[in-house]
C-alpha positions as CSV (number, residue, x, y, z in Angstrom):
1,M,0.0,0.4,0.0
2,A,0.8,3.2,-1.1
3,P,1.9,5.8,1.6
4,L,-0.7,8.4,2.3
5,S,0.8,12.1,1.0
6,S,1.1,14.5,4.6
7,E,-2.0,16.5,3.0
8,K,-4.6,13.4,3.6
9,S,-2.1,11.8,6.3
10,G,-5.0,14.0,9.3
11,F,-3.1,13.4,12.0
12,N,0.4,15.4,11.5
13,G,2.2,13.6,14.3
14,L,-0.5,13.6,17.0
15,R,-0.3,11.1,19.9
16,V,-3.9,9.3,18.9
17,I,-5.4,6.9,21.8
18,S,-7.6,3.5,20.2
19,F,-10.0,1.7,22.9
20,E,-10.2,-1.0,20.4
21,S,-10.1,-4.4,21.6
22,R,-10.5,-7.4,19.6
23,R,-8.3,-5.9,16.4
24,S,-5.5,-3.2,18.2
25,E,-3.4,-4.5,15.9
26,Q,-5.1,-2.9,13.1
27,M,-6.2,-0.1,14.3
28,A,-3.2,0.9,15.4
29,A,-1.8,0.3,12.0
30,L,-4.0,2.4,10.6
31,I,-3.4,5.6,12.8
32,E,0.3,5.2,11.9
33,E,-0.7,4.8,8.2
34,R,-2.4,8.5,8.7
35,G,0.4,10.1,10.3
36,G,-0.9,9.8,14.1
37,K,1.3,8.3,16.9
38,A,-0.7,5.4,18.4
39,L,-1.6,4.2,21.4
40,V,-3.6,1.2,21.9
41,A,-5.6,0.5,25.2
42,P,-8.0,-2.1,25.3
43,S,-10.8,-1.0,27.4
44,M,-13.0,-4.2,27.5
45,R,-13.3,-7.5,26.8
46,E,-15.7,-10.2,25.5
47,L,-16.9,-13.1,28.2
48,P,-18.9,-16.0,27.4
49,L,-21.6,-16.7,29.5
50,G,-20.7,-19.8,31.9
51,E,-24.2,-22.0,31.5
52,N,-26.5,-20.3,28.9
53,R,-29.8,-21.5,29.7
54,E,-31.3,-19.1,27.7
55,A,-29.0,-20.1,24.4
56,L,-30.1,-23.6,25.1
57,S,-33.4,-22.9,25.7
58,F,-33.7,-20.8,22.3
59,G,-32.2,-23.7,20.8
60,Q,-35.0,-26.4,21.7
61,K,-37.5,-23.5,20.6
62,L,-35.7,-23.1,16.7
63,I,-35.3,-26.9,16.5
64,S,-38.9,-27.6,17.4
65,G,-39.7,-24.9,15.0
66,Q,-41.5,-22.3,17.3
67,V,-39.6,-19.4,16.1
68,D,-40.3,-17.2,12.9
69,V,-37.1,-14.7,12.7
70,M,-33.6,-14.1,14.7
71,I,-31.5,-11.3,14.2
72,F,-27.7,-11.8,14.5
73,L,-26.5,-8.5,16.0
74,T,-22.8,-9.3,16.2
75,G,-19.9,-11.2,14.6
76,I,-19.0,-12.8,18.0
77,G,-22.2,-13.0,19.4
78,T,-23.2,-15.0,16.4
79,E,-19.8,-17.6,16.5
80,T,-20.2,-17.9,20.2
81,L,-24.0,-18.5,20.0
82,F,-23.1,-21.5,17.7
83,Q,-20.9,-22.5,20.2
84,V,-23.1,-23.2,23.1
85,L,-26.0,-24.1,20.7
86,E,-23.3,-27.2,19.3
87,T,-23.1,-28.7,22.9
88,A,-26.6,-29.4,22.7
89,F,-27.8,-30.3,18.9
90,P,-25.5,-30.7,16.1
91,L,-24.8,-28.2,13.9
92,A,-26.6,-30.2,10.8
93,R,-29.6,-30.0,12.7
94,L,-28.9,-26.2,13.7
95,V,-28.4,-25.2,10.2
96,E,-31.6,-26.8,8.8
97,A,-33.9,-25.5,11.6
98,F,-31.8,-22.2,10.9
99,S,-33.1,-22.5,7.1
100,K,-36.4,-22.5,7.8
101,I,-36.6,-19.3,9.1
102,K,-35.7,-15.6,8.4
103,L,-32.3,-14.7,9.6
104,Y,-31.1,-11.1,9.4
105,A,-26.8,-10.0,9.9
106,R,-26.4,-6.8,11.3
107,G,-23.6,-6.1,9.6
108,P,-20.7,-8.4,7.5
109,K,-19.6,-10.1,10.5
110,P,-22.5,-11.8,11.6
111,L,-23.1,-12.7,8.0
112,E,-19.6,-13.9,7.8
113,A,-20.3,-16.3,10.4
114,L,-23.2,-17.6,8.9
115,R,-22.0,-18.2,5.7
116,R,-19.2,-20.1,7.1
117,R,-21.8,-22.4,8.5
118,G,-23.4,-22.5,5.1
119,L,-26.5,-19.8,6.5
120,G,-26.0,-17.2,3.0
121,S,-28.8,-16.5,2.8
122,A,-29.2,-14.2,5.6
123,S,-30.6,-11.1,4.9
124,T,-27.5,-8.0,5.6
125,L,-28.8,-5.0,7.1
126,C,-27.3,-1.5,7.1
127,D,-23.7,-1.3,7.5
128,P,-23.4,0.4,10.0
129,G,-26.5,-1.0,11.5
130,T,-28.0,1.1,14.8
131,W,-30.6,-1.0,15.8
132,R,-32.9,2.1,14.5
133,D,-31.9,0.8,10.9
134,V,-32.9,-2.7,11.8
135,I,-36.4,-1.5,12.8
136,K,-36.5,0.3,9.3
137,V,-35.5,-2.8,7.1
138,L,-38.1,-5.1,9.7
139,D,-41.1,-2.3,9.2
140,K,-40.6,-2.6,5.0
141,E,-40.4,-6.3,5.0
142,G,-44.1,-6.7,6.4
143,S,-45.7,-7.2,9.7
144,L,-44.3,-9.0,12.8
145,S,-47.3,-8.9,14.4
146,Q,-47.5,-12.9,16.4
147,K,-44.1,-13.1,15.2
148,T,-41.4,-15.0,17.5
149,V,-38.1,-12.8,17.0
150,V,-35.3,-13.8,18.3
151,V,-32.2,-10.8,19.2
152,Q,-28.9,-12.2,20.0
153,E,-27.8,-9.9,22.3
154,Y,-24.4,-8.2,22.5
155,G,-23.0,-7.7,26.0
156,T,-25.9,-6.1,27.2
157,S,-29.7,-5.4,27.0
158,N,-30.6,-2.9,24.2
159,K,-34.4,-2.2,25.8
160,E,-35.5,0.3,23.2
161,F,-34.8,-2.0,20.7
162,I,-37.0,-4.9,21.8
163,N,-39.4,-2.6,23.0
164,D,-40.0,-1.4,19.7
165,L,-40.1,-5.1,18.2
166,V,-42.7,-5.7,20.9
167,A,-44.9,-2.3,20.0
168,R,-44.9,-4.0,16.5
169,G,-46.4,-7.4,18.1
170,A,-43.5,-9.7,18.3
171,R,-43.2,-12.1,20.6
172,V,-39.0,-11.8,21.6
173,I,-37.1,-13.7,23.1
174,R,-33.7,-12.3,23.9
175,V,-30.5,-14.3,23.7
176,P,-27.4,-13.1,25.7
177,V,-24.7,-15.1,24.6
178,Y,-21.4,-13.1,26.0
179,R,-21.0,-9.8,28.6
180,W,-18.9,-7.2,28.7
181,T,-15.9,-7.0,31.6
182,L,-12.7,-5.3,31.8
183,P,-9.2,-5.8,30.0
184,T,-7.3,-8.5,32.3
185,D,-4.7,-6.1,32.3
186,L,-5.5,-2.5,33.5
187,E,-2.1,-1.0,32.8
188,P,-2.1,0.0,28.8
189,L,-6.0,1.8,30.0
190,K,-4.7,3.5,32.9
191,E,-1.5,5.0,30.8
192,A,-3.6,6.2,27.9
193,L,-5.9,7.7,30.2
């Protein structure tokens, strides 16, 4: 890749802090390519839930045909959900069940995780897909009234999103798969702050 000209570099030697956790090396490289001095301090990490009863309960409903729509919000959440589900159900059975419902992926990361499992027919939601963007797409595609809609959550529950789905008549099942916590090593974060 050719170096960027100083006109396009943007940072002009400034120190730039990135709190990115999963792709910290790539973020540092991007900052430096644009003339900055990168200081990377991961601010969080995802911690899979131990015994994930909600995910396993959802899996049983999925397998038994009680789900109409599934919304995958994050790539890591999609991966984690499949890891949990595969402890109780064979992947082929899960793929068959998911193939019978409408799947939505909020962006390229969950879509890629689905494609790796042969579920490339998922509809991709806008990028970046905020929960409001997800609602707009769902509104265009038809009524959610009396449909069971499953939301793979990310670290915390988005009550506004859930309430909007319920307001549209959906029966919502929330599936938390991980929670956010501080990084194991807090020194880079303390130094950056």
